[in-house]
C-alpha positions in Angstrom: 78.5 -91.9 29.6 78.5 -92.7 25.8 79.1 -96.4 26.5 76.1 -96.4 28.9 73.9 -94.6 26.2 75.1 -97.3 23.7 74.2 -100.1 26.1 70.7 -98.6 26.7 70.2 -98.5 22.9 71.2 -102.1 22.3 69.1 -103.0 25.3 66.1 -101.3 23.6 66.8 -103.1 20.3 66.8 -106.2 22.1 63.7 -105.7 24.1 61.8 -103.9 21.0 62.7 -106.5 18.5 63.2 -109.7 20.6 66.9 -109.7 19.5 69.6 -111.4 21.6 71.3 -108.5 23.6 74.6 -109.8 22.9 74.0 -109.7 19.0 72.4 -106.2 19.6 75.4 -104.9 21.2 77.8 -106.3 18.7 75.5 -105.2 15.8 75.5 -101.6 17.0 79.2 -101.4 17.6 80.0 -103.0 14.3 77.9 -100.7 12.3 79.3 -97.7 14.2 82.7 -98.7 13.3 81.9 -99.9 9.8 80.6 -96.5 8.9 83.3 -94.8 11.0 80.8 -92.8 13.0 82.7 -93.2 16.3 82.5 -89.3 16.6 78.7 -89.3 16.5 78.4 -92.8 18.2 75.2 -92.1 20.1 73.3 -90.1 17.5 74.1 -92.8 14.8 73.4 -95.7 16.8 70.0 -94.2 17.8 69.3 -93.8 13.9 70.3 -97.4 13.5 68.2 -98.7 16.1 65.2 -96.7 15.2 65.5 -97.8 11.5 65.9 -101.5 12.2 62.9 -101.4 14.7 60.6 -99.4 12.0 61.5 -101.9 9.2 61.0 -104.8 11.7 57.7 -103.5 12.8 56.5 -103.0 9.2 57.3 -106.6 8.6 59.9 -105.9 5.8 62.5 -108.0 7.6 63.5 -108.7 11.3 65.9 -106.5 13.1 68.0 -109.5 13.7 68.3 -110.2 9.9 69.3 -106.5 9.3 71.9 -106.6 12.1 73.2 -109.8 10.9 73.4 -108.3 7.2 74.9 -104.8 8.1 77.5 -106.3 10.4 78.8 -108.0 7.5 78.5 -105.3 4.7 78.9 -102.0 6.4 82.4 -101.4 6.1 82.3 -102.6 2.4 79.5 -100.4 1.8 81.2 -97.3 3.3 84.4 -98.1 1.3 82.5 -97.5 -2.0 80.4 -94.6 -0.9 77.2 -96.3 -0.2 75.5 -94.8 3.0 73.8 -96.7 6.0 70.2 -95.9 4.9 70.7 -97.4 1.3 72.7 -100.4 2.6 69.7 -100.8 5.1 67.1 -100.6 2.4 68.9 -102.7 -0.1 69.5 -105.6 2.6 65.7 -105.3 3.6 64.7 -105.6 0.0 67.0 -108.5 -0.6 65.9 -110.2 2.8 62.2 -110.0 1.8 62.5 -110.9 -1.9 64.9 -113.8 -1.7 63.8 -115.1 1.9 67.5 -115.7 2.7 68.8 -114.9 6.2 70.5 -111.6 7.0 73.9 -113.3 7.2 73.6 -114.6 3.8 72.4 -111.4 2.4 75.0 -109.5 4.1 77.9 -111.7 2.6 76.3 -111.4 -0.9 76.3 -107.5 -0.5 79.9 -107.5 0.8 80.8 -109.4 -2.5 78.7 -107.3 -4.3 80.4 -103.9 -3.2 83.7 -105.4 -3.4 83.3 -106.3 -7.1 81.2 -103.5 -8.3 83.6 -101.9 -10.7 84.6 -105.4 -12.3 83.9 -105.5 -16.0 81.4 -108.3 -15.4 79.5 -106.2 -12.7 79.3 -103.3 -15.2 78.0 -105.4 -17.9 75.5 -107.1 -15.9 74.3 -103.7 -14.4 74.0 -102.3 -18.1 72.0 -105.4 -19.3 69.6 -104.5 -16.2 69.3 -101.0 -17.7 71.3 -99.2 -14.9 73.8 -96.6 -16.1 77.3 -96.9 -14.2 78.7 -93.8 -15.8 77.8 -90.0 -16.1 79.3 -87.5 -18.2 80.3 -84.1 -17.1 80.3 -80.7 -18.6 83.7 -81.2 -20.2 82.5 -84.6 -21.7 84.6 -86.5 -19.3 83.1 -90.0 -18.2 82.9 -90.8 -14.5 81.6 -93.4 -12.4 78.1 -92.5 -11.0 77.6 -92.1 -7.2 77.1 -95.9 -6.2 74.5 -94.8 -3.8 72.3 -93.8 -6.9 73.3 -97.0 -8.8 72.0 -99.3 -5.9 68.8 -97.2 -5.6 68.3 -97.9 -9.5 68.9 -101.5 -8.7 66.4 -101.7 -6.0 63.9 -99.9 -8.2 64.6 -102.1 -11.1 64.2 -105.4 -9.1 61.0 -104.2 -7.3 59.3 -103.0 -10.5 60.2 -106.0 -12.9 59.6 -109.7 -12.7 63.4 -110.2 -12.7 65.0 -112.5 -10.1 67.1 -110.2 -7.7 69.0 -113.2 -6.5 70.3 -114.1 -10.0 71.0 -110.6 -10.9 73.0 -110.0 -7.8 74.9 -113.2 -8.1 75.9 -112.2 -11.8 76.8 -108.7 -10.7 79.1 -109.9 -7.8 80.7 -112.2 -10.3 79.1 -115.3 -8.8 81.6 -115.2 -5.9 78.9 -115.2 -3.4 76.0 -117.6 -4.1 73.1 -117.0 -1.7 72.9 -120.7 -0.2 69.9 -122.8 -0.9 
């Protein structure tokens, strides 16, 4: 029953957003697995499909590009505590602002999430005015929740004339250049 519901959701995505049905199936399954939502597969997949469809219909980025991006970066985002909605929004913003494909953006985000705690990334984020640490009541320094860091990054890149592609390349240590 769950498999049939997931197949129907993938078919809905394929029809509503003119996506290849095989890609739709793989993307939905990949995002469920990447975010470890097997126990809530149908509910989570419904949210994913609705989210991609809404973004695509608002002309932010295509559902195919979002699927390609999230297939590549979902597990890396989950590993550092960045939820689906934040990753989806970041991917959409990057796709729209850089004009790159979802696959390229997904690979860049995967590198970014993998290297976010490196010295170079911390320095680059500080240069963008994004704080990576918080101080608790006892005066102990802790990494901020990465969800909040990435929200700050999206806001910074949207409200300034900064080049998001250059900034993200620097933050990821230059390991994943968006292809020309």
